[in-house]
DSSP file (Angstrom, degrees, kcal/mol; ACC not computed):
  #  RESIDUE AA STRUCTURE BP1 BP2  ACC     N-H-->O    O-->H-N    N-H-->O    O-->H-N    TCO  KAPPA ALPHA  PHI   PSI    X-CA   Y-CA   Z-CA
    1    1 A M              0   0    0      0, 0.0     2,-0.0     0, 0.0     0, 0.0   0.000 360.0 360.0 360.0 132.6    0.0    0.0    0.0
    2    2 A S     >  -     0   0    0      1,-0.1     4,-2.6     4,-0.0     5,-0.2  -0.249 360.0-107.0 -76.9 166.1    1.4    3.4   -1.0
    3    3 A E  H  > S+     0   0    0      1,-0.2     4,-2.7     2,-0.2     5,-0.2   0.891 121.8  54.1 -57.3 -40.5    1.9    6.4    1.3
    4    4 A L  H  > S+     0   0    0      2,-0.2     4,-2.5     1,-0.2     5,-0.2   0.949 109.9  45.1 -60.9 -49.9   -1.0    8.0   -0.4
    5    5 A E  H  > S+     0   0    0      1,-0.2     4,-1.8     2,-0.2     6,-0.2   0.897 113.7  50.6 -62.0 -40.4   -3.3    5.1    0.1
    6    6 A R  H  X>S+     0   0    0     -4,-2.6     5,-2.3     2,-0.2     6,-1.2   0.897 111.2  48.0 -66.2 -40.6   -2.2    4.8    3.8
    7    7 A L  H ><5S+     0   0    0     -4,-2.7     3,-1.2     4,-0.2    -2,-0.2   0.945 112.8  47.8 -62.6 -48.1   -2.9    8.5    4.4
    8    8 A L  H 3<5S+     0   0    0     -4,-2.5    -1,-0.2     1,-0.3    -2,-0.2   0.821 112.5  49.5 -65.0 -31.1   -6.3    8.4    2.8
    9    9 A A  H 3<5S-     0   0    0     -4,-1.8    -1,-0.3    -5,-0.2    -2,-0.2   0.520 114.0-116.1 -84.9  -6.0   -7.2    5.3    4.8
   10   10 A G  T <<5S+     0   0    0     -3,-1.2    -3,-0.2    -4,-0.5    -2,-0.1   0.639  85.7 116.6  79.9  13.9   -6.1    6.8    8.1
   11   11 A E      < +     0   0    0     -5,-2.3     2,-0.4    -6,-0.2    -4,-0.2   0.552  69.3  54.9 -90.2  -9.1   -3.4    4.2    8.5
   12   12 A L  S    S-     0   0    0     -6,-1.2    -2,-0.2    -5,-0.1    -1,-0.1  -0.993  94.1-113.2-125.6 129.0   -0.6    6.8    8.3
   13   13 A E        -     0   0    0     -2,-0.4    -2,-0.1     1,-0.1    -6,-0.1  -0.290  41.8 -98.1 -57.5 139.4   -0.5    9.8   10.6
   14   14 A P  S    S+     0   0    0      0, 0.0     2,-0.3     0, 0.0   111,-0.2  -0.344  73.2 115.7 -56.2 141.3   -1.0   13.1    8.8
   15   15 A G        -     0   0    0     -3,-0.1   111,-2.9     2,-0.0     2,-0.6  -0.968  69.3 -67.5 178.9-171.5    2.3   14.7    8.2
   16   16 A V  E     +a  126   0A   0     -2,-0.3   121,-0.4   109,-0.2     2,-0.4  -0.937  54.6 179.1-107.3 121.2    4.8   15.9    5.6
   17   17 A Y  E     -a  127   0A   0    109,-3.0   111,-3.5    -2,-0.6     2,-0.3  -0.943  32.3-122.4-128.1 143.4    6.3   13.0    3.7
   18   18 A S  E     -a  128   0A   0     -2,-0.4   121,-0.7   109,-0.2     2,-0.5  -0.676  33.4-160.8 -76.4 136.7    8.8   12.6    0.9
   19   19 A W  E     -a  129   0A   0    109,-2.8   111,-0.7    -2,-0.3   108,-0.0  -0.979  19.4-168.5-131.4 122.1    7.1   10.7   -2.0
   20   20 A A        +     0   0    0     -2,-0.5    -1,-0.1   109,-0.2   109,-0.1   0.540  50.3 118.0 -86.4  -7.7    8.9    8.8   -4.7
   21   21 A S        -     0   0    0      1,-0.1   109,-0.1   109,-0.1    -2,-0.1  -0.252  47.8-162.7 -64.2 145.2    5.9    8.2   -7.0
   22   22 A Q        +     0   0    0    107,-0.1    -1,-0.1     2,-0.0     3,-0.1   0.026  36.9 149.9-111.2  24.0    5.8    9.7  -10.4
   23   23 A A        -     0   0    0      1,-0.1     5,-0.1     2,-0.1    -2,-0.0  -0.283  56.9 -99.2 -56.7 138.6    2.0    9.2  -10.7
   24   24 A P    >>  -     0   0    0      0, 0.0     4,-2.1     0, 0.0     3,-0.6  -0.294  27.4-119.8 -59.9 145.5    0.4   11.8  -12.9
   25   25 A V  H 3> S+     0   0    0      1,-0.3     4,-3.1     2,-0.2     5,-0.2   0.886 113.5  56.9 -54.2 -42.4   -1.3   14.6  -11.0
   26   26 A A  H 3> S+     0   0    0      1,-0.2     4,-2.2     2,-0.2    -1,-0.3   0.872 107.1  48.6 -60.3 -37.1   -4.7   13.8  -12.6
   27   27 A D  H <> S+     0   0    0     -3,-0.6     4,-2.2     2,-0.2    -1,-0.2   0.901 112.4  47.6 -69.2 -40.7   -4.4   10.2  -11.2
   28   28 A V  H  X S+     0   0    0     -4,-2.1     4,-2.8     2,-0.2     5,-0.2   0.938 111.8  50.7 -64.7 -46.2   -3.5   11.4   -7.7
   29   29 A R  H  X S+     0   0    0     -4,-3.1     4,-3.0     1,-0.2     5,-0.3   0.930 110.2  50.0 -55.7 -47.4   -6.4   14.0   -7.8
   30   30 A R  H  X S+     0   0    0     -4,-2.2     4,-2.1    -5,-0.2    -1,-0.2   0.917 112.3  46.5 -60.0 -45.1   -8.8   11.2   -8.8
   31   31 A E  H  X S+     0   0    0     -4,-2.2     4,-0.9     2,-0.2    -1,-0.2   0.920 115.1  46.3 -64.8 -43.5   -7.7    8.9   -6.0
   32   32 A V  H ><>S+     0   0    0     -4,-2.8     5,-2.0     1,-0.2     3,-0.8   0.941 115.2  45.3 -64.5 -48.1   -7.8   11.7   -3.4
   33   33 A E  H ><5S+     0   0    0     -4,-3.0     3,-1.6     1,-0.2    -1,-0.2   0.822 106.5  59.1 -69.1 -30.3  -11.2   13.0   -4.4
   34   34 A S  H 3<5S+     0   0    0     -4,-2.1    -1,-0.2    -5,-0.3    -2,-0.2   0.739 103.2  54.1 -69.9 -20.0  -12.6    9.4   -4.7
   35   35 A A  T <<5S-     0   0    0     -4,-0.9    -1,-0.3    -3,-0.8    -2,-0.2   0.321 122.5-111.5 -90.4   6.7  -11.7    9.1   -1.0
   36   36 A A  T < 5S+     0   0    0     -3,-1.6    49,-0.7     1,-0.3    50,-0.3   0.769  75.3 132.5  68.2  28.7  -13.7   12.3   -0.3
   37   37 A W      < -     0   0    0     -5,-2.0     2,-0.4    48,-0.2    -1,-0.3  -0.719  62.6-109.3-101.0 158.9  -10.6   14.3    0.6
   38   38 A R  E     -b   87   0A   0     48,-3.1    50,-3.0    -2,-0.3     2,-0.4  -0.720  32.2-146.8 -83.7 138.1   -9.8   17.7   -0.8
   39   39 A F  E     -b   88   0A   0     -2,-0.4     2,-0.4    48,-0.2    50,-0.2  -0.917  16.4-177.8-110.5 132.8   -6.9   17.7   -3.2
   40   40 A V  E     -b   89   0A   0     48,-2.4    50,-2.7    -2,-0.4     2,-0.7  -0.994  11.4-158.2-128.5 124.6   -4.4   20.6   -3.5
   41   41 A H  E     -b   90   0A   0     -2,-0.4     2,-0.7    19,-0.2    50,-0.2  -0.904   8.2-171.0-104.2 111.4   -1.6   20.6   -6.1
   42   42 A L  E     -b   91   0A   0     48,-2.3    50,-2.5    -2,-0.7     2,-0.6  -0.902   5.4-176.7-101.9 112.1    1.2   22.9   -5.0
   43   43 A D  E     +b   92   0A   0     -2,-0.7    50,-0.2    48,-0.2    48,-0.1  -0.916  15.9 166.2-116.6 108.2    3.7   23.2   -7.9
   44   44 A T    >   +     0   0    0     48,-2.9     3,-2.4    -2,-0.6    49,-0.2   0.017  20.6 150.7-108.5  26.5    6.7   25.3   -7.2
   45   45 A T  T 3  S+     0   0    0      1,-0.3     3,-0.1    47,-0.2    49,-0.1  -0.409  76.7  11.7 -58.1 126.9    8.8   24.2  -10.2
   46   46 A G  T 3  S+     0   0    0      1,-0.3     2,-0.4    47,-0.2    -1,-0.3   0.372  95.7 130.5  84.2  -4.8   11.0   27.1  -11.1
   47   47 A V    <   +     0   0    0     -3,-2.4    -1,-0.3    46,-0.2    53,-0.2  -0.692  23.6 167.1 -84.1 129.2   10.3   29.0   -7.9
   48   48 A D        +     0   0    0     -2,-0.4     2,-0.3    -3,-0.1    -1,-0.1   0.249  52.6  49.3-128.6  14.0   13.4   30.2   -6.1
   49   49 A D  S  > S-     0   0    0      1,-0.1     4,-2.3    55,-0.0     5,-0.2  -0.968  81.6-105.9-149.7 167.2   12.2   32.6   -3.5
   50   50 A K  H  > S+     0   0    0     -2,-0.3     4,-2.9     1,-0.2     5,-0.2   0.903 116.4  53.4 -58.3 -46.2    9.8   33.1   -0.7
   51   51 A A  H  > S+     0   0    0      1,-0.2     4,-2.2     2,-0.2    -1,-0.2   0.909 110.3  47.4 -59.1 -43.5    7.6   35.5   -2.6
   52   52 A G  H  > S+     0   0    0      2,-0.2     4,-2.3     1,-0.2    -1,-0.2   0.903 112.0  50.2 -64.7 -41.8    7.2   33.0   -5.5
   53   53 A F  H  X S+     0   0    0     -4,-2.3     4,-2.8     1,-0.2    -2,-0.2   0.949 111.8  47.4 -60.3 -48.7    6.5   30.2   -3.1
   54   54 A L  H  X S+     0   0    0     -4,-2.9     4,-2.5     1,-0.2    -1,-0.2   0.862 110.4  52.6 -64.8 -35.4    3.8   32.2   -1.3
   55   55 A D  H  X S+     0   0    0     -4,-2.2     4,-1.9    -5,-0.2    -1,-0.2   0.937 112.2  45.2 -62.9 -46.1    2.2   33.3   -4.6
   56   56 A E  H  X S+     0   0    0     -4,-2.3     4,-2.7     1,-0.2    -2,-0.2   0.902 113.6  50.1 -64.6 -40.9    2.0   29.6   -5.8
   57   57 A A  H  X S+     0   0    0     -4,-2.8     4,-2.7     2,-0.2     5,-0.3   0.913 107.8  53.4 -63.8 -42.7    0.6   28.6   -2.4
   58   58 A A  H  X>S+     0   0    0     -4,-2.5     5,-2.0     1,-0.2     4,-1.0   0.913 113.8  42.9 -58.8 -43.4   -2.0   31.3   -2.5
   59   59 A G  H  <5S+     0   0    0     -4,-1.9    -2,-0.2     3,-0.2    -1,-0.2   0.917 114.5  49.2 -68.9 -44.0   -3.2   30.1   -5.9
   60   60 A A  H  <5S+     0   0    0     -4,-2.7   -19,-0.2     1,-0.2    -2,-0.2   0.900 119.7  36.3 -64.2 -42.1   -3.1   26.4   -5.0
   61   61 A F  H  <5S-     0   0    0     -4,-2.7    -1,-0.2    -5,-0.2    -2,-0.2   0.592 107.5-121.7 -88.2 -11.2   -5.0   26.8   -1.8
   62   62 A G  T  <5 -     0   0    0     -4,-1.0    -3,-0.2    -5,-0.3    -4,-0.1   0.871  42.0-177.2  72.7  36.6   -7.3   29.5   -3.1
   63   63 A F      < -     0   0    0     -5,-2.0    -1,-0.1    -6,-0.3    15,-0.0  -0.311  33.6 -93.7 -64.1 152.4   -6.3   32.0   -0.4
   64   64 A P    >   -     0   0    0      0, 0.0     3,-2.2     0, 0.0    -1,-0.1  -0.204  34.1-105.9 -66.2 160.2   -8.2   35.3   -0.6
   65   65 A G  T 3  S+     0   0    0      1,-0.3    -2,-0.1    -3,-0.1    -7,-0.0   0.756 118.7  61.1 -57.7 -26.9   -6.8   38.3   -2.5
   66   66 A W  T 3  S+     0   0    0      2,-0.0    -1,-0.3     3,-0.0    -3,-0.0   0.390  71.3 140.7 -84.9   5.4   -5.9   40.0    0.8
   67   67 A F    <   -     0   0    0     -3,-2.2     7,-0.1     1,-0.2    -9,-0.0  -0.269  55.1-133.4 -49.0 128.5   -3.5   37.1    1.7
   68   68 A G        -     0   0    0      2,-0.1    -1,-0.2     1,-0.1     3,-0.1   0.537  18.6-135.1 -72.1 -10.8   -0.5   38.9    3.3
   69   69 A R        +     0   0    0      1,-0.2     2,-0.3   -15,-0.1   -15,-0.1   0.899  67.7 105.0  54.7  46.2    2.2   37.0    1.5
   70   70 A N  S  > S-     0   0    0    -16,-0.1     4,-2.3     1,-0.1    -1,-0.2  -0.922  85.8 -99.9-142.7 170.0    4.4   36.4    4.6
   71   71 A W  H  > S+     0   0    0     -2,-0.3     4,-2.5     1,-0.2     5,-0.2   0.875 120.4  51.8 -63.8 -38.6    5.0   33.3    6.7
   72   72 A D  H  > S+     0   0    0      1,-0.2     4,-2.6     2,-0.2    -1,-0.2   0.919 111.2  47.8 -63.2 -42.2    2.5   34.3    9.5
   73   73 A A  H  > S+     0   0    0      2,-0.2     4,-2.8     1,-0.2    -2,-0.2   0.881 109.9  53.4 -65.6 -37.5   -0.2   34.9    6.9
   74   74 A F  H  X S+     0   0    0     -4,-2.3     4,-2.3     2,-0.2    -2,-0.2   0.945 111.4  45.2 -60.8 -48.7    0.6   31.5    5.3
   75   75 A A  H  X S+     0   0    0     -4,-2.5     4,-1.5     1,-0.2    -2,-0.2   0.925 115.0  47.9 -61.3 -45.6    0.3   29.7    8.7
   76   76 A D  H  X S+     0   0    0     -4,-2.6     4,-0.6     1,-0.2    -2,-0.2   0.914 112.4  48.8 -62.0 -43.3   -2.9   31.6    9.5
   77   77 A S  H >< S+     0   0    0     -4,-2.8     3,-1.0     1,-0.2     4,-0.3   0.872 107.0  55.5 -67.5 -36.8   -4.4   30.8    6.1
   78   78 A L  H >< S+     0   0    0     -4,-2.3     3,-1.4     1,-0.3    -1,-0.2   0.847  99.4  61.4 -64.1 -31.8   -3.5   27.2    6.3
   79   79 A S  H 3< S+     0   0    0     -4,-1.5    -1,-0.3     1,-0.3    -2,-0.2   0.736 101.7  53.9 -67.2 -18.9   -5.4   27.0    9.6
   80   80 A D  T << S+     0   0    0     -3,-1.0     2,-0.6    -4,-0.6    -1,-0.3   0.501  80.6 108.0 -90.4  -5.4   -8.5   28.0    7.6
   81   81 A V    <   +     0   0    0     -3,-1.4     2,-0.4    -4,-0.3     6,-0.1  -0.633  51.4 173.2 -75.8 118.4   -8.1   25.1    5.1
   82   82 A R        +     0   0    0     -2,-0.6     2,-0.3     4,-0.1    40,-0.2  -0.968  20.7 163.5-134.0 144.4  -10.9   22.7    5.9
   83   83 A A        -     0   0    0     38,-2.2     4,-0.1    -2,-0.4    40,-0.1  -0.941  40.0-123.8-155.4 139.0  -12.3   19.5    4.5
   84   84 A E  S    S+     0   0    0     -2,-0.3    39,-0.2     1,-0.2    -1,-0.1   0.915 110.5  20.7 -53.6 -53.0  -14.6   17.1    6.2
   85   85 A R  S    S-     0   0    0    -49,-0.7    38,-1.1     1,-0.3     2,-0.3   0.890 126.0 -81.5 -83.4 -42.1  -12.3   14.0    5.7
   86   86 A G  E     - c   0 123A   0    -50,-0.3   -48,-3.1    36,-0.2     2,-0.4  -0.908  32.2 -95.5 158.7 173.6   -9.1   15.8    5.1
   87   87 A T  E     -bc  38 124A   0     36,-2.5    38,-2.6    -2,-0.3     2,-0.5  -0.983  24.6-162.2-123.2 131.9   -6.8   17.7    2.7
   88   88 A L  E     -bc  39 125A   0    -50,-3.0   -48,-2.4    -2,-0.4     2,-0.5  -0.972   6.6-161.0-115.8 123.6   -4.0   16.1    0.8
   89   89 A V  E     -bc  40 126A   0     36,-3.0    38,-3.1    -2,-0.5     2,-0.6  -0.905   4.2-161.9-105.1 125.7   -1.4   18.4   -0.7
   90   90 A L  E     -bc  41 127A   0    -50,-2.7   -48,-2.3    -2,-0.5     2,-0.7  -0.942  12.5-161.8-104.0 114.8    0.9   17.1   -3.5
   91   91 A W  E     -bc  42 128A   0     36,-2.8    38,-2.8    -2,-0.6     2,-0.3  -0.873  10.8-179.9-104.9 112.1    3.9   19.4   -3.7
   92   92 A D  E     +b   43   0A   0    -50,-2.5   -48,-2.9    -2,-0.7   -47,-0.2  -0.810  61.7  29.0-103.3 149.2    5.9   19.2   -6.9
   93   93 A G    >>  +     0   0    0     -2,-0.3     4,-0.9    36,-0.3     3,-0.7   0.670  65.6 138.0  82.6  18.3    9.0   21.3   -7.6
   94   94 A S  H 3>  +     0   0    0     35,-0.7     4,-2.7    -3,-0.3     5,-0.2   0.783  62.3  70.8 -66.6 -24.6   10.3   21.6   -4.1
   95   95 A G  H 3> S+     0   0    0     34,-0.3     4,-2.6     1,-0.2    -1,-0.2   0.861  94.6  51.9 -62.5 -37.1   13.8   21.0   -5.3
   96   96 A D  H <> S+     0   0    0     -3,-0.7     4,-1.5     2,-0.2    -1,-0.2   0.930 112.7  45.1 -64.0 -44.6   14.1   24.3   -7.1
   97   97 A F  H  X S+     0   0    0     -4,-0.9     4,-2.1     1,-0.2     8,-0.2   0.905 114.1  49.8 -65.0 -42.3   13.0   26.2   -4.0
   98   98 A A  H  < S+     0   0    0     -4,-2.7    -2,-0.2     1,-0.2    -1,-0.2   0.903 108.5  52.1 -63.7 -42.2   15.3   24.1   -1.8
   99   99 A A  H  < S+     0   0    0     -4,-2.6     3,-0.2     1,-0.2    -1,-0.2   0.848 114.2  43.5 -64.3 -33.3   18.3   24.7   -4.1
  100  100 A A  H  < S+     0   0    0     -4,-1.5    -1,-0.2     1,-0.2    -2,-0.2   0.835 134.6   2.3 -82.0 -34.2   17.8   28.5   -4.0
  101  101 A N     X  +     0   0    0     -4,-2.1     4,-2.0    -5,-0.2    -1,-0.2  -0.611  52.8 179.9-161.0  90.4   17.1   28.9   -0.3
  102  102 A E  H  > S+     0   0    0     -3,-0.2     4,-2.3     1,-0.2     5,-0.1   0.836  87.1  58.0 -62.9 -33.8   17.2   26.0    2.2
  103  103 A E  H  > S+     0   0    0      2,-0.2     4,-1.6     1,-0.2    -1,-0.2   0.918 107.8  45.4 -64.5 -42.9   16.3   28.3    5.1
  104  104 A Q  H  > S+     0   0    0      1,-0.2     4,-2.4     2,-0.2    -1,-0.2   0.879 111.1  53.8 -68.8 -36.5   13.1   29.4    3.5
  105  105 A L  H  X S+     0   0    0     -4,-2.0     4,-2.7    -8,-0.2     5,-0.2   0.922 106.2  53.3 -60.5 -43.3   12.2   25.8    2.6
  106  106 A A  H  X S+     0   0    0     -4,-2.3     4,-2.2     1,-0.2    -1,-0.2   0.884 108.8  49.2 -60.5 -39.1   12.7   24.8    6.2
  107  107 A V  H  X S+     0   0    0     -4,-1.6     4,-2.3     2,-0.2    -1,-0.2   0.940 111.3  48.9 -65.8 -46.8   10.3   27.5    7.3
  108  108 A A  H  X S+     0   0    0     -4,-2.4     4,-2.3     1,-0.2    -2,-0.2   0.921 112.8  48.0 -58.9 -44.6    7.7   26.4    4.7
  109  109 A L  H  X S+     0   0    0     -4,-2.7     4,-2.8     1,-0.2    -1,-0.2   0.888 109.4  53.0 -64.6 -39.6    8.0   22.8    5.9
  110  110 A E  H  X S+     0   0    0     -4,-2.2     4,-2.4    -5,-0.2    -1,-0.2   0.919 110.4  47.4 -61.9 -43.5    7.7   23.7    9.5
  111  111 A I  H  X S+     0   0    0     -4,-2.3     4,-2.0     2,-0.2    -2,-0.2   0.913 112.9  48.5 -65.0 -42.6    4.5   25.6    8.9
  112  112 A L  H  X S+     0   0    0     -4,-2.3     4,-2.0     2,-0.2    -2,-0.2   0.907 111.3  50.2 -63.7 -41.5    3.1   22.7    6.8
  113  113 A R  H  X S+     0   0    0     -4,-2.8     4,-1.4     1,-0.2    -2,-0.2   0.906 108.1  53.2 -63.4 -40.8    4.1   20.2    9.6
  114  114 A D  H  X S+     0   0    0     -4,-2.4     4,-0.6     1,-0.2     3,-0.3   0.910 108.9  49.3 -59.9 -41.3    2.4   22.4   12.2
  115  115 A R  H >< S+     0   0    0     -4,-2.0     3,-1.0     1,-0.2    -1,-0.2   0.880 106.5  56.5 -65.9 -36.5   -0.8   22.4   10.1
  116  116 A C  H 3< S+     0   0    0     -4,-2.0     8,-0.4     1,-0.2    -1,-0.2   0.815 102.9  56.0 -63.0 -29.7   -0.6   18.6    9.8
  117  117 A E  H 3< S+     0   0    0     -4,-1.4     2,-0.3    -3,-0.3    -1,-0.2   0.652  91.1  88.9 -78.4 -15.6   -0.5   18.3   13.6
  118  118 A S    <<  -     0   0    0     -3,-1.0     6,-0.1    -4,-0.6    -3,-0.0  -0.654  56.6-165.3 -85.5 137.5   -3.8   20.2   14.0
  119  119 A T    >   +     0   0    0     -2,-0.3     3,-1.5     4,-0.1     2,-0.3   0.526  57.9 111.1 -94.4  -8.1   -7.0   18.3   13.9
  120  120 A L  T 3  S+     0   0    0      1,-0.3    -2,-0.1    -5,-0.1     0, 0.0  -0.518  85.3  14.7 -67.9 123.7   -9.1   21.4   13.3
  121  121 A G  T 3  S-     0   0    0     -2,-0.3   -38,-2.2   -39,-0.1    -1,-0.3   0.617 126.4 -69.6  89.1  12.8  -10.5   21.3    9.8
  122  122 A G  S <  S-     0   0    0     -3,-1.5   -36,-0.2   -40,-0.2   -37,-0.1  -0.117  79.0 -37.5  92.4 167.4   -9.9   17.7    9.1
  123  123 A A  E     - c   0  86A   0    -38,-1.1   -36,-2.5   -39,-0.2     2,-0.4  -0.210  54.9-158.3 -60.8 155.6   -6.7   15.7    8.5
  124  124 A F  E     + c   0  87A   0     -8,-0.4     2,-0.3   -38,-0.2   -36,-0.2  -0.965  14.2 173.0-143.4 120.2   -4.0   17.4    6.6
  125  125 A G  E     - c   0  88A   0    -38,-2.6   -36,-3.0    -2,-0.4     2,-0.4  -0.963  14.5-157.9-131.2 148.8   -1.2   15.5    4.7
  126  126 A V  E     -ac  16  89A   0   -111,-2.9  -109,-3.0    -2,-0.3     2,-0.6  -0.990   1.6-166.0-128.7 125.4    1.6   16.6    2.4
  127  127 A L  E     -ac  17  90A   0    -38,-3.1   -36,-2.8    -2,-0.4     2,-0.7  -0.957  12.3-157.5-108.9 116.7    3.4   14.5   -0.1
  128  128 A V  E     -ac  18  91A   0   -111,-3.5  -109,-2.8    -2,-0.6     2,-0.4  -0.842   5.5-154.6 -98.4 113.5    6.5   16.2   -1.4
  129  129 A R  E     +a   19   0A   0    -38,-2.8   -35,-0.7    -2,-0.7   -36,-0.3  -0.728  60.3  33.0 -89.2 138.9    7.6   14.8   -4.7
  130  130 A E  S    S+     0   0    0   -111,-0.7  -111,-0.3    -2,-0.4     4,-0.2  -0.124  94.4  52.3  98.5 161.2   11.3   15.2   -5.5
  131  131 A E  S >  S-     0   0    0      1,-0.1     3,-2.0    -2,-0.1     4,-0.3   0.855  71.1-158.6  48.4  50.7   14.3   15.1   -3.2
  132  132 A P  T 3  S+     0   0    0      0, 0.0    -1,-0.1     0, 0.0    -3,-0.0  -0.305  78.6  30.9 -54.7 142.2   13.5   11.8   -1.4
  133  133 A G  T 3  S+     0   0    0      2,-0.1    -2,-0.1     0, 0.0     5,-0.1   0.345  90.1 104.6  89.3  -6.0   15.3   11.7    1.9
  134  134 A M    <   +     0   0    0     -3,-2.0     2,-0.3    -4,-0.2    -3,-0.1   0.790  69.3  66.7 -76.0 -28.1   15.1   15.5    2.3
  135  135 A L  S >  S-     0   0    0     -4,-0.3     3,-0.9     1,-0.1  -117,-0.1  -0.670  74.5-136.4-103.9 149.6   12.3   15.4    5.0
  136  136 A A  T 3  S+     0   0    0     -2,-0.3    -1,-0.1     1,-0.2  -119,-0.1   0.764 101.5  57.6 -71.3 -25.3   12.4   14.1    8.5
  137  137 A D  T 3  S+     0   0    0   -121,-0.4    -1,-0.2     2,-0.0    -3,-0.0   0.012  73.6 166.0 -96.7  28.3    9.0   12.3    8.2
  138  138 A D    <         0   0    0     -3,-0.9  -119,-0.1     1,-0.2  -121,-0.1  -0.127 360.0 360.0 -48.7 133.8   10.0   10.0    5.2
  139  139 A A              0   0    0   -121,-0.7    -1,-0.2  -127,-0.0  -120,-0.1   0.416 360.0 360.0 -96.5 360.0    7.4    7.3    4.8
């Protein structure tokens, strides 16, 4: 059983995981949505700075136009992400962001991990495609 299947079935604790799968986004979306979870595709391919990451995150999550585009606003906005069963984030392109600024990547991952630990708004899991072994919660 894959990490995705285990997360959706509740057999894997919500968290941020490195994911080696190359499954097409459409297939992942279909699997997530068929389990009645919300699917978010965060694609930061080519993003090399905090502003670019936050812009992509705002679009992927559908944050309001007044989203503050800073780390506190990102954390606050993630706390408003809700789905009855849960939200699964597939993050593609993290390697570009990591190569440009490891410190900013660490902040983004910390905020995502904090959101995963909250039960408010349903389960929250993040599968980071690329850079296997980069994350502490490797599945």
